[in-house]
Every structure is written in C-alpha cells, then in structure tokens.
C-alpha angles and dihedrals in degrees: 000000000000124000119196138175124217117193121190130204093253091058098259113144124206124189125195125198098188122199117171093182094077135057099223135088130198121194127186132187105210121197122189098230136096141136092304089069095050131089129219093271096055100026106144097028094113090056093041091052091049090056095046095054088074097049101087146279133234088272102037134040121220088260091051091053093049093043095050091052102038094043087072094044098260125161108217127176146130140216138198124211137176094277108014146034126210132195114190149162135198120205147154106277093248090070101044097110093044090053097042091051091053094045090049090047095056091040092058104024109039107142102210092210116192095241091051092046091052093050094047095046087059089052091051092047087055088050089053090048090051089060088060088063094050115076092191093054090048090050092054092050091046095051089052089054091045093050101041107021113189094357111110090248086068092061126096120252093230095052126210127313090239091056093047090051090053101048115104138170094279091051090056095044092050091047092051092046090057102040110022094075129141098256090048095053130080125185112209121197123185133174137026102359131107130235089244093054093046091053091047094051093046092051094044101047111014121018101073094042102052116102109256119227146063133279127230109208129192104278098188106129112229120245114225109232104199098206137117138243135181133208112200120206133143097259117153090231130034131219128214126188117191111193139192133185110263142170129302128249115296093004116165088250093056094109091050089050091052090052091047089051092050093050097046104037114342100111149348092292093052121117098247095045093049097044103036101033109022101036104026097029091215100131139038090214134004124177143146126237125181117207116201123194133181095269105018146002144212134213111215130195111199125198129182107201150148107272093236089064095056097106094045094046093050091048093049092045091053091047092052094050094045089050091050092052092046100044103025129210123320123236093247093050091048096051093042091052091050091051091048093048095048091047092050090048093050092046089051091055088059090060113081090205093051089051092051091051095045095050095040098048095045093051093045097045103032105016087234130134113237112249115194096193092046090054094051090046090050091056091048093050097055111109129208088244092057092048093048091048091052090050090053090050096050105037098065106142091201085069098042124125130187142199124197125192122181144055117356115281135180099221126128095222098194093043091056091047097045105036 
C-alpha cells in the first residue's frame, strides 16, 4: 500500500492510496463546503447542488449519465455533510478513465435546467418530509440546534422547504463559483491505479477546468449552549440524545476518543449496551457516537426507548458515566477496545471506498497525508491514564445538553442529568 500526494500549481491537491493487489478503483471529488458554511438564506444549497450534479448536462441527460456508468457495473453516489461534500464512483480498474471522464463532465458541465431543478426540488422536499417520520433523524437535527444554536453548525444539512423552493440555476452557479475552487478541492484515488495514470487523468479531464482560487469560510467558533429541547410527536418509540462538548477533528486525543467510544457504546459488548439494554431492558438501542468538526466536537449518547422509561434511562445513563469517570476503564475493557479498533481499522483498509474516504477527508480537512502505520501506532500508544483523563474532561454534567423526540413527557431532562 502506497499513499502519495500530488500538489499542482493552481492549489489542487490529489491523494493516491495505491493497492495493486485488487482490481477495483474508487475516486472521490471532495469539496470543503457543507451546511456549516451556509447562512439561513442559503441553508441547504450544498445538498441541493450535490443532487443537481447528477441531473444532466447539455450533452447528456440524467438517464444517460446513470446508464453510461451503471452499464459497466459502476457504483456512483455523493454525500453532503456539515463541512464537506463528496462525489465518487467505484469501478473495476478497466473502466477508471471512462468513469473519471464522466464524473468530471457532470462536475463541470451540469446544465441545471429549470425542468430538472423543479423535479429534483420535489425529490428533496420529500426527503425533508421523510425526516419528519424518523424520530432518530429529528433527534440528530435537534441536538445540533440545541448544542450550537444560531451558529451554522446548528443548521440541518437538508435546509428548509422554503429555501429549496427558492433555489434556481443561478443560485447553484454562484455557490459553485464561490466554493468549488482549487484550494478547496481534493481528489482522492484509491485502488489499482498508478501515480502516473492518476496524474494523466487529472491533467486530461480536471486540472485546467477547476476554478482557481481560495475560499474564506466563516471562522466564528461555535459556543456550546448546554441546554435541552424536546419535540413531541406520537411516535411509537422515543429517542434521546445526551451530548457533551468534545475534541475537534484530528485532535491529538482522537485515538483515545475512539477507544472511549468503543468501550462505552461502540458495540454489543460495550458498557451502555450491556447494562441499559441487555441487563435492564430499558432501551431497544443505545450507542455512542462522537462527531468531530474543524473547530470543535461533541460526544453523543443515543437511546431508542419507550417514552415512559425516559426518567429511568437518563438516571441510569448518568450513573454509568459517573461511574466510568470515577473508576476508570478496566484492563480487559482497554485491551478489548484496542483489539476492536485495530481490527476495524485494518478491515477498513481492505475496502477501496473506505480508503478513498479516509485519505480524501484527512487531506481536505487537515491538509495531512494519511499514514496507516502512524494510525496503528497511535492506537497502541494510548494509555489507560490518557483515556481516563479524557473521560473526566468530556463527561462534565455541568456542560451536558439533551434532545428528546417522542410522545409527550413531563420530565425535566437537565434536572435529571445534573441533580
């Protein structure tokens, strides 16, 4: 496995995670923009733009694009996050140039025709409506609002229906002109392709067409609000997310955080799953999920429960976290978590798509070249003392926030968590 960085004069960065022992290739175009860099007026435009790039050019219809890719067995997709957007394909190595040419074509030449815009805005409105039927999705959006308030990180990725109805072709073109610039774009290649071929493809289809320049994003650091909000609706099951301030993306404590996550709520053997679900039977699912951003992070504990158990679950959750902070991690938990984390990491390196994502996101967000051995070494070097210290830092119930979604309850969420 060889990982290389190519930097071009216009600021474009290209990373290659080469693996000649497989027959597949995955390529992603990463752009450093998402809902965290939008305001209220254009919230949702990153996601809307991602959708519209697949809806046809002056030469190819949306069907033509899909047909030319899927007729050779290609997986093609895209996703939008809080701070980045990625367009990617995965193919057999014989079709890499064919696919990269097509992906570059739609990236640069999408037409944004009115009839296509009208169709796709209806699709996205349906996607927004689907969230309203998913208590877990609502809970994630609500905890972002609870944690970050009016800061852009508190916004949804999909945006509002009113915004989606208003976006047009000029909105997208202006957005791309501002954000899709060379220094804000990373191409990530992974799989059976050489450095020479990557350079050739980039120069042939991409390099001379990308907008040259840099991007100035909103640099206002979010202020964590440590409060609580509820969203009442007659769902059969309720969702609670308990959240704490945590570390930012690629922080030096990232490996310790991953171990902490594995021990507390990263799987069926984790403390919270075993104690709250398996032994107490109080939740259908309970898990932890850290979210790390460029300037901050949160550590979330997510529970799917019957609403009548809300008070008991919150009390038990607090008890478990307080006990963890007080008593620390056991030797067996610590070693098991390291084994789990290393295994998951190794398994991920055997997935060409996972490699593309790991190398692309790290270069885009941290301007750092992915180093497999450094990552494994980083996991090995974490000590119990470091992990326990991080737990003490994160699980401060004076800083806790909470989101509840489900049937009406009469529970003071913060009082239960802080008393």
